[in-house]
C-alpha positions in Angstrom: -18.2 6.3 10.7 -14.5 5.9 12.1 -12.0 4.3 9.5 -8.6 3.0 10.1 -6.3 2.7 7.1 -3.0 0.9 7.2 -0.3 2.1 4.8 3.3 1.2 4.1 6.4 3.2 3.2 7.6 1.6 0.0 10.4 2.7 -2.6 9.1 5.1 -5.3 8.8 3.5 -8.8 11.3 4.1 -11.3 14.2 4.2 -8.9 17.3 1.8 -9.2 17.0 -0.7 -6.2 20.6 -1.7 -4.9 21.2 -4.4 -2.4 23.2 -4.2 0.8 26.7 -5.9 0.8 25.6 -8.9 2.4 22.6 -9.2 0.0 19.8 -9.5 2.8 18.3 -6.1 2.6 17.8 -3.3 0.2 20.3 -0.3 0.4 17.7 2.6 0.8 20.2 5.5 0.9 19.5 6.8 -2.6 15.9 5.7 -2.8 12.9 8.0 -2.7 9.8 6.7 -0.8 6.1 6.8 -1.3 2.7 5.2 -0.4 1.9 2.1 -2.1 -0.9 2.7 -4.9 -3.4 0.3 -3.1 -3.0 1.9 0.1 -3.3 5.4 -1.5 -6.6 4.5 -2.9 -7.6 3.1 0.5 -6.8 6.6 2.2 -8.9 8.4 -0.6 -11.8 5.9 0.0 -11.7 6.6 3.8 -11.6 10.3 3.3 -14.7 10.1 0.9 -16.6 7.8 3.3 -16.0 10.0 6.2 -17.0 13.1 4.3 -20.3 11.4 3.4 -21.1 9.6 6.6 -19.2 11.7 9.2 -16.7 10.3 11.7 -13.0 10.5 11.3 -10.0 8.8 9.3 -7.0 7.5 11.1 -3.8 6.4 9.1 -1.3 3.9 10.8 1.8 2.4 9.6 4.6 0.4 10.9 8.2 1.2 10.1 11.1 3.2 10.7 10.9 7.0 12.0 11.2 8.1 8.4 7.8 6.6 7.7 6.4 9.8 9.3 6.6 11.3 5.8 4.0 8.9 4.3 1.7 9.5 7.2 1.9 13.3 6.7 1.3 12.7 3.0 -1.9 10.8 3.9 -2.9 13.7 6.3 -2.3 16.2 3.7 -4.8 14.3 1.4 -7.3 14.9 4.3 -7.0 12.2 6.9 -7.6 13.3 10.4 -5.0 11.3 12.6 -1.7 9.5 12.1 -0.2 6.9 14.2 3.5 5.5 13.6 4.3 2.3 15.0 8.0 2.6 15.2 9.7 -0.8 14.4 13.3 0.3 13.7 15.1 0.2 10.3 14.8 -3.5 10.1 12.2 -4.7 7.6 9.6 -6.9 9.3 8.1 -10.1 7.7 4.1 -10.3 7.5 3.8 -12.0 10.8 5.7 -9.5 12.8 4.1 -6.6 10.9 0.7 -7.9 11.6 1.4 -8.4 15.3 2.8 -4.9 15.7 -0.3 -3.4 13.9 -2.7 -5.5 16.0 -1.2 -4.3 19.1 -1.2 -0.6 18.0 -4.9 -1.0 16.9 -5.9 -2.5 20.2 -4.2 0.2 22.1 -5.9 3.1 20.0 -9.3 1.4 20.4 -8.8 0.9 24.2 -8.6 4.6 24.4 -11.8 5.3 22.4 -14.4 3.5 20.5 -13.6 0.7 18.0 -13.2 1.5 14.4 -16.1 0.6 12.0 -14.0 -0.2 9.1 -10.3 -1.3 8.7 -8.6 -0.7 5.0 -5.6 -2.4 3.8 -4.0 -2.4 0.5 -4.6 -5.7 -1.2 -0.7 -6.4 -1.3 2.3 -4.1 -0.6 4.0 -2.6 -3.6 7.4 -3.9 -2.7 7.1 -7.3 -1.1 3.6 -8.3 -2.2 2.9 -11.0 0.6 -0.9 -10.6 0.6 -0.8 -11.4 4.3 -0.9 -8.4 6.7 -4.5 -7.4 6.2 -5.9 -11.1 6.8 -3.6 -11.6 9.7 -4.5 -8.4 11.5 -8.2 -9.0 10.7 -8.1 -12.7 12.0 -6.3 -11.5 15.2 -9.0 -9.0 15.7 -11.9 -11.2 14.9 -13.1 -9.1 11.9 -14.5 -10.4 8.6 -12.3 -9.4 5.6 -12.6 -9.6 1.9 -9.7 -9.0 -0.6 -9.4 -7.6 -3.9 -11.9 -4.9 -3.4 -12.8 -2.4 -6.2 -16.1 -1.1 -4.8 -17.4 -0.1 -1.2 -20.9 0.8 -0.1 -21.8 1.6 3.5 -25.2 0.9 4.8 -26.9 0.8 8.2 -24.6 -1.3 10.3 -23.3 -3.3 7.2 -20.9 -2.7 4.4 -21.1 -4.0 0.7 -17.8 -4.9 -0.8 -17.3 -5.6 -4.6 -14.5 -7.3 -6.5 -13.9 -8.2 -10.1 -13.7 -11.7 -11.1 -13.2 -13.4 -14.6 -16.9 -13.5 -15.5 -18.4 -10.6 -13.6 -18.4 -9.0 -10.2 -18.7 -10.5 -6.8 -20.7 -8.7 -4.0 -20.1 -9.5 -0.4 -22.3 -8.2 2.5 -20.6 -8.0 6.0 -21.5 -6.6 9.3 -19.7 -3.7 10.8 -17.0 -3.7 12.1 -15.3 -5.3 9.3 -12.0 -5.0 7.1 -11.3 -4.8 3.4 -8.2 -5.1 1.2 -8.5 -2.7 -1.7 -6.9 -2.6 -5.0 -5.6 0.3 -7.2 -8.5 1.5 -9.4 -11.1 1.5 -6.5 -10.9 5.4 -7.1 -8.7 8.1 -8.3 -6.7 9.6 -5.4 -6.5 13.3 -4.9 -3.5 15.5 -5.1 -2.9 17.2 -1.7 -3.7 20.9 -1.8 -1.2 23.5 -0.6 -3.5 24.0 2.4 -3.6 20.4 3.2 0.2 20.1 3.0 0.6 23.0 5.5 -2.0 21.6 7.8 -0.1 18.1 7.8 3.2 19.6 8.4 2.0 20.9 11.7 -0.3 18.0 12.6 0.5 15.8 15.6 1.7 12.3 14.8 1.4 9.6 17.7 4.3 7.4 18.0 3.9 3.7 19.4 6.9 1.7 20.2 5.7 -1.9 20.7 7.7 -4.8 22.0 9.7 -6.4 19.1 8.2 -9.6 17.6 10.5 -12.1 15.9 8.1 -13.0 13.1 8.3 -16.3 11.4 10.5 -15.8 8.4 14.1 -15.4 7.9 15.7 -13.5 4.9 18.4 -15.7 3.5 19.3 -13.7 0.4 17.8 -11.2 -2.1 18.6 -11.4 -5.7 18.1 -8.7 -8.4 16.7 -10.1 -11.9 19.2 -10.0 -14.6 19.3 -6.7 -16.5 17.8 -6.7 -19.9 20.3 -5.6 -22.6 19.3 -3.6 -25.6 21.1 -3.2 -28.7 20.6 -0.7 -31.5 21.4 -2.1 -35.0 21.7 0.4 -37.9 20.2 -1.5 -41.0 21.3 1.1 -43.4 20.8 4.6 -44.8 18.3 5.8 -47.4 17.2 3.5 -50.0 19.7 0.8 -49.1 17.9 0.2 -45.9 14.5 -0.9 -47.5 15.5 -4.5 -47.9 16.8 -4.9 -44.4 13.6 -3.2 -43.0 11.4 -5.6 -45.0 13.5 -8.6 -43.7 12.8 -7.5 -40.1 9.2 -6.9 -40.8 8.8 -10.4 -42.2 10.6 -12.0 -39.4 8.3 -10.4 -37.2 5.4 -11.7 -39.2 4.1 -8.1 -40.1 4.4 -8.6 -43.9 
């Protein structure tokens, strides 16, 4: 059971996102980065499947050289191989990203056997385009189901589950196949010290594809207006009782 997981380097939650001077990109100089939560669950699921069925887990990402950090985090979790598709510092649109990933997957598969299962995050934590997994699967001729919260491997087939409003949908697909998974599929493990030391020394393959122009052009990014919070002192001691009751009444609580 050879599983490929595609991940993305995204800004860590909680950081203040600043824009570049021209407003067309994010200023990353003071940001921390991590793996998106959907992709982290995909890595965990791949490691579990390989532990149960045998085989190997390969983690692949397209991005700047600094994305090596996220690959090594996945390796420290227990993935076997890492592949960096180096695309430079410029953020690629979904079409260009999918093209780069597809070329890299074909190159890796041409040197060995095809992957049995491709896993993607349902959407990236930063852009949320919901496109890359579908585009790559289409280019490779693989069936794909999105929104996955359960995976069961059978003999030559895979069962994929996703939540819907009134229950659970179950899809049965022949292998090889692809799935776009959601956070909550599992609880990702925290890398051990042994895993971190192993990942630090592990080789990471770098592929530099021919750049693709993609189909989207960034015109401008805008930050949402910051919410202003104001603290109002209603009073002190017993004199605050009436104003507190008025506020509760205004909120419909009394």
